[in-house]
C-alpha positions in Angstrom: 116.7 96.6 119.8 116.2 99.0 122.4 116.5 102.1 120.2 113.2 104.4 120.7 112.7 105.5 116.8 110.7 108.5 115.5 110.0 108.8 111.4 108.6 111.9 110.7 106.9 113.7 107.4 105.7 110.9 106.0 102.1 110.6 103.8 99.2 108.9 105.1 100.4 105.9 102.8 103.7 106.2 103.3 103.5 106.1 107.7 100.4 102.8 107.3 102.7 100.6 105.0 106.1 100.8 107.6 103.6 100.2 110.1 102.7 97.0 108.3 106.3 96.5 108.9 107.4 97.1 112.4 104.4 95.5 114.4 106.3 92.6 114.3 109.0 93.8 116.5 107.1 96.0 119.0 104.3 99.2 119.3 103.5 101.4 116.5 101.4 104.8 116.8 100.7 106.7 114.0 100.2 110.8 115.1 99.0 113.6 112.4 100.6 116.4 112.6 99.5 120.1 111.2 100.8 120.2 108.1 98.9 117.5 106.6 102.3 114.4 107.4 102.0 112.1 110.3 105.0 110.8 112.4 105.3 107.5 112.9 106.6 106.2 116.9 108.9 103.5 117.2 108.9 101.4 120.2 110.8 97.5 120.2 109.1 95.2 122.0 111.9 94.9 125.0 111.6 99.3 125.4 107.9 98.5 127.3 106.2 97.2 129.6 103.8 94.6 128.8 100.2 94.7 129.1 98.6 95.3 132.5 97.1 92.1 134.0 94.9 93.1 136.2 91.5 92.5 137.4 90.6 96.1 136.1 90.7 98.0 133.6 90.3 101.4 132.2 86.6 102.5 131.1 86.3 104.8 127.5 85.7 107.9 129.8 88.8 107.2 131.6 87.6 105.8 134.8 87.1 101.8 135.9 84.8 99.0 135.7 84.8 95.6 138.2 82.7 92.7 137.3 83.1 90.1 138.5 84.9 88.1 135.9 88.4 89.3 135.7 91.0 90.7 132.7 92.2 88.1 130.8 96.2 87.5 131.0 98.6 87.4 128.4 99.2 83.9 127.8 103.2 83.1 126.5 103.5 83.5 123.3 101.2 86.5 122.9 102.1 89.2 120.8 101.7 93.1 121.0 98.4 93.6 119.1 97.1 89.9 120.2 97.8 91.8 124.2 95.7 95.1 122.8 93.2 93.4 121.2 92.3 91.5 123.9 92.1 94.3 126.1 90.1 97.0 123.6 87.6 93.7 124.2 87.7 93.8 127.9 87.9 97.1 128.0 84.5 97.1 126.0 82.9 94.4 128.0 83.0 96.3 131.0 82.5 99.4 129.5 78.7 98.4 129.3 78.1 96.9 132.0 79.9 93.1 132.1 76.9 91.4 130.1 77.7 87.6 129.9 75.8 84.0 127.9 75.9 80.5 129.4 76.9 77.9 126.8 73.0 77.6 125.9 72.6 81.6 125.3 71.3 82.6 128.4 71.7 85.6 130.4 73.3 85.6 133.1 74.6 89.0 134.1 72.8 91.6 132.2 74.7 94.7 130.6 73.2 98.2 129.8 71.9 97.7 126.0 72.8 100.0 122.7 70.0 103.0 123.1 70.8 103.7 126.8 73.0 107.4 126.3 76.7 106.9 126.5 76.2 103.2 125.8 74.6 104.6 121.8 76.9 107.1 121.2 79.6 104.3 122.4 78.8 102.9 119.2 78.7 105.8 116.9 82.4 105.7 117.8 82.5 102.6 116.1 80.8 103.1 113.5 82.8 106.0 112.6 87.0 105.4 113.6 85.9 102.0 112.4 83.9 101.1 109.9 84.2 104.4 108.0 80.6 105.1 108.6 79.3 108.8 110.4 75.3 109.5 112.3 74.7 106.4 113.3 74.9 105.5 116.8 73.3 103.0 118.7 69.4 104.5 118.7 69.3 103.1 115.1 68.5 99.8 115.8 67.9 98.8 112.1 71.9 98.8 111.8 73.6 96.4 112.8 76.7 97.2 114.5 78.3 94.0 115.3 80.9 94.4 112.5 81.7 97.8 113.4 82.2 97.1 116.8 85.3 94.0 115.0 86.4 96.9 112.3 86.6 99.3 115.4 87.8 97.2 117.8 90.8 95.1 115.4 92.1 98.8 113.6 92.1 100.5 117.5 94.4 97.5 118.3 97.0 98.3 115.0 95.6 95.9 111.7 97.1 98.3 110.4 96.0 97.7 106.6 96.2 94.2 107.1 92.4 93.7 108.1 89.1 94.9 105.6 87.8 96.5 108.3 83.9 97.1 106.9 79.6 96.9 107.7 79.0 93.5 107.5 80.9 90.9 108.7 80.7 88.6 105.3 82.8 90.7 103.1 86.0 90.1 105.2 85.4 86.5 106.7 85.5 85.9 102.8 89.0 88.5 102.4 90.7 85.4 104.5 88.8 82.9 102.9 90.7 83.6 99.8 93.1 85.1 101.2 94.5 81.5 102.7 93.4 80.1 99.4 96.6 82.3 97.3 98.2 81.6 100.6 98.9 85.4 100.3 101.8 85.9 103.1 100.6 89.1 103.9 97.5 88.8 105.0 95.9 89.3 108.5 93.9 86.9 108.9 93.7 83.3 107.0 90.1 81.8 108.0 90.6 78.4 108.1 87.8 75.5 108.5 86.7 74.7 112.5 88.2 71.6 111.7 91.4 72.8 110.2 92.7 75.4 113.6 91.8 75.0 116.8 90.6 78.3 118.6 93.4 81.0 120.5 93.0 84.2 121.3 93.0 87.0 118.9 91.7 84.7 116.5 87.8 84.9 115.5 85.1 82.9 114.8 82.6 82.8 111.8 78.7 82.9 112.4 76.3 82.1 109.6 73.2 83.6 110.0 71.5 82.1 107.1 71.0 79.1 105.2 73.0 78.5 102.2 76.3 79.1 103.5 80.0 77.1 104.2 83.3 77.2 103.7 82.8 76.9 100.8 79.9 78.5 99.3 80.1 81.6 100.3 77.4 84.1 98.1 80.1 86.7 96.6 81.1 87.6 100.4 77.3 88.8 100.9 75.0 87.2 104.1 73.9 87.8 107.0 76.4 86.8 109.4 78.5 87.7 112.4 81.5 87.3 114.4 83.5 87.2 118.1 87.2 87.9 119.1 88.8 84.9 121.0 89.7 86.4 124.4 90.0 83.2 126.3 90.6 79.5 126.3 89.9 76.9 129.1 89.8 73.2 129.2 86.9 72.3 127.5 85.5 75.9 126.9 86.8 79.6 124.5 85.5 81.7 125.3 84.7 85.2 122.8 83.3 88.8 122.7 81.3 90.2 120.3 79.4 93.1 120.2 75.8 93.3 119.2 74.7 90.6 121.0 72.2 91.1 123.1 72.6 94.9 121.8 75.2 95.0 124.8 78.7 94.3 124.3 78.5 90.7 125.8 81.0 88.0 126.6 79.6 83.7 126.3 81.5 80.3 125.8 81.8 78.0 123.3 82.2 74.3 124.6 85.4 73.2 122.3 85.6 69.1 121.1 87.6 66.5 123.5 91.0 67.2 120.3 90.2 71.2 121.3 88.3 72.1 118.0 85.2 74.0 118.2 81.9 72.0 116.9 79.8 73.9 114.0 76.5 73.7 115.9 75.8 76.6 118.4 72.8 78.0 120.1 71.1 81.5 119.0 69.9 79.8 115.6 73.1 80.8 114.1 76.4 78.5 112.7 79.7 78.6 113.4 81.4 76.9 110.2 85.3 78.8 110.1 87.5 80.6 112.7 89.4 83.5 111.1 93.4 83.0 112.4 95.7 85.5 113.3 98.9 86.7 111.3 99.1 90.0 112.8 103.2 91.2 114.0 104.3 87.2 113.8 104.3 86.9 110.2 104.7 90.9 109.9 108.3 90.2 109.2 108.0 87.0 107.5 105.7 89.2 104.4 108.5 91.4 103.9 110.8 88.8 103.8 113.3 88.9 106.8 112.7 87.8 110.3 112.0 89.2 113.6 115.7 89.4 114.9 116.2 92.0 112.5 114.2 94.4 112.3 116.4 97.6 112.7 118.0 96.6 109.5 113.9 96.9 108.1 114.1 100.1 109.2 116.6 101.4 107.9 116.3 99.9 104.8 112.4 100.8 105.4 114.1 104.5 105.7 115.7 105.0 102.5 113.0 103.6 101.0 110.8 106.1 101.8 112.7 109.3 101.6 113.4 108.4 98.2 110.0 107.7 96.9 110.7 104.0 96.2 106.7 103.3 97.3 105.7 99.5 96.6 101.3 99.4 95.3 99.7 96.8 93.9 101.1 96.0 90.1 103.8 98.4 90.5 106.4 95.6 89.0 103.9 96.1 86.2 103.3 100.0 85.9 105.5 102.3 83.7 107.5 104.0 86.5 106.1 107.3 85.9 102.3 106.0 86.0 103.4 104.4 89.0 104.3 107.1 90.8 101.1 109.5 89.3 99.4 107.2 90.6 101.1 106.6 94.0 101.2 110.9 94.3 97.1 111.0 93.3 96.8 108.0 96.2 98.1 110.5 98.8 95.9 113.4 97.0 93.3 111.7 97.9 93.7 110.0 100.6 93.4 106.9 99.8 95.0 103.4 99.0 97.1 104.2 96.0 96.5 99.9 95.1 93.6 101.2 94.9 93.6 103.2 92.6 95.9 100.7 90.3 93.7 97.0 91.8 90.6 99.0 89.6 92.2 100.2 86.9 93.4 96.7 86.3 90.1 96.0 86.2 89.2 98.5 84.1 91.1 98.3 81.4 92.4 94.0 81.7 95.5 95.2 83.2 96.5 96.6 80.1 96.8 99.9 82.2 96.4 102.1 78.5 94.7 105.4 78.0 93.6 104.3 74.9 91.6 101.1 75.8 88.4 101.3 74.5 84.9 99.2 75.7 83.9 99.2 71.8 79.2 98.6 73.2 79.5 102.2 76.0 82.4 103.5 74.4 83.9 104.2 78.0 87.4 104.8 77.9 91.0 105.4 79.6 91.7 104.1 82.9 88.5 104.2 84.5 87.0 103.9 81.3 84.7 107.7 81.0 81.7 108.1 79.4 81.5 109.9 76.8 79.2 112.7 78.7 81.9 112.4 81.9 84.6 113.1 79.5 82.4 115.9 78.1 82.0 117.5 82.3 85.1 117.1 82.3 86.2 119.7 79.6 86.9 117.1 76.6 86.3 113.8 75.1 86.7 110.1 75.0 88.7 110.9 71.6 91.4 113.0 73.2 91.5 110.9 76.1 92.0 107.8 73.8 95.2 110.3 72.2 96.6 111.1 75.6 99.6 109.1 77.0 98.8 107.2 80.6 100.2 110.3 82.6 98.3 112.7 80.0 95.2 111.4 80.8 95.8 110.8 84.9 95.2 114.5 85.2 91.5 113.6 84.5 91.6 110.5 86.6 92.6 112.7 89.0 89.8 115.7 87.7 87.2 113.5 88.2 88.2 111.7 91.5 88.6 115.1 92.7 84.7 115.6 94.9 86.0 112.1 96.4 89.2 112.8 98.8 88.9 112.4 101.6 85.9 110.2 101.4 87.1 106.7 100.0 88.2 104.3 103.4 88.0 101.3 101.1 88.4 99.4 97.7 84.5 99.2 97.6 84.8 103.1 97.5 87.4 103.8 95.6 85.5 101.2 92.9 82.7 103.1 94.3 83.7 106.1 92.6 84.0 105.0 89.3 81.1 102.6 88.7 77.8 104.1 91.1 79.0 107.2 93.7 76.1 107.0 95.3 77.4 104.3 96.6 80.4 106.4 98.2 80.5 105.1 102.2 77.3 102.7 102.3 77.7 99.5 103.0 78.8 96.3 101.6 75.4 95.2 101.3 73.6 98.3 99.9 71.9 97.6 96.8 73.1 99.7 93.6 71.4 97.7 90.1 67.9 95.2 91.1 66.3 93.7 88.1 64.0 95.1 86.7 65.6 97.5 84.6 68.5 98.5 82.3 71.2 99.3 84.9 71.0 96.0 86.0 70.9 94.8 83.0 74.0 96.1 82.0 75.7 95.6 85.5 74.3 91.4 85.1 77.7 90.0 85.2 78.8 91.8 89.1 75.1 89.9 90.3 77.6 86.7 92.3 75.0 85.3 94.3 71.8 85.7 91.2 69.6 87.0 93.1 68.6 89.7 91.4 70.5 93.0 93.3 73.8 94.6 92.3 75.0 94.8 96.1 78.7 96.7 97.1 80.1 93.9 98.1 79.2 92.0 95.2 80.6 94.3 92.7 83.6 94.9 94.5 84.7 91.6 94.5 85.9 90.8 91.5 88.0 93.8 91.7 89.3 93.3 95.2 90.1 89.7 93.5 92.8 91.9 91.0 93.2 93.6 94.4 94.8 90.1 95.2 96.7 89.8 92.4 98.7 93.3 91.9 99.8 92.5 95.8 101.0 89.1 95.2 105.1 88.5 95.2 105.0 88.8 91.8 103.6 92.0 91.4 103.9 94.0 93.7 106.5 96.8 93.5 
């Protein structure tokens, strides 16, 4: 397997699906062209050189910086994704001046800070490219950026659709716990308890920054938290790098027990309670049902599937073929994941996917539960919508979503476009409905932790459960 493969004229969705499958066998690069399609370049692992392990690394500005601590080397068996993840963490740490802490949480090397010129703008890149939020940088000190940093390094390293990018750590922590619980094979991370997994480079350690949170009590995935990437494990310590620690990118050690596990009690007012084990690369081929030795065959099959339009989406096995294809085409038009659209329709219709599904209380009707007033604004009525076929109604689904084209970068954004459009692009902790209000009463069932406020993350959590189900082997098709 030594030939570089180039596949042209892919949609964004097709390119991302191919990326997931190819990552097991080497490096994948996706390049947009001027026609709105994408070209995928696949370089097999045996066709490219390994990562650099020298004591210097390129800074984001294209120069180089040095530090008293060497760059992390790539241990035997480290995958292409993890190698790139470690390189990026080290690069950003050095760019910020190599700030370090000791075991007790004291600063041993002071780095550059979030509000400094050049560094504030770099944090803006984390927000925009990692969390899909524009207009924020390091000068916005009331916006913690550590989750944006983790999302940025994960996305830039090539996690693709196998990581749930968010501006809030608790969103992807809870996702990884659910993925482990349901044994979701194509998940990029499975979250485990500290006494269940010894840390390895590429893993993500999870901290709680409020009381009442642990592995089994996740408050609906909406709580104050923090995460760091494990970049080195040596002797009795694991070294991690994270963002927004002491207002910089910081490298710090965590003590290991005699058995090699992390302790739940750590300094700095945080509680370390879980570890997200990285499954990207080595599990990609397993998720597709093949071994890494058959990547060439997989590539050929996938190219045939793309050319034939045989894209797999959530609930694809139970959707009527014409409706499935209509959902895929709409996802491509809107620039969002068609599986996210299918999961929202599954939630809104109770998995019936019927144009006639109607809420007896509100009168909401159809695939995305059009309200009577909304239907009128689209030039129709709920009675007319109910009388349409599902494919006919998709024209109105498309018309409804059109204002949000290019803005729905996550499942929660797609669902917010239906439930509460003002929240599209907002952080997961954004409050939608607060008591006392009629809107809160109508949506009280979405208040997972019963604190009198329904957040974007809480509202989307039940839709996320539908997505998880739809992506299982019984429904993915």
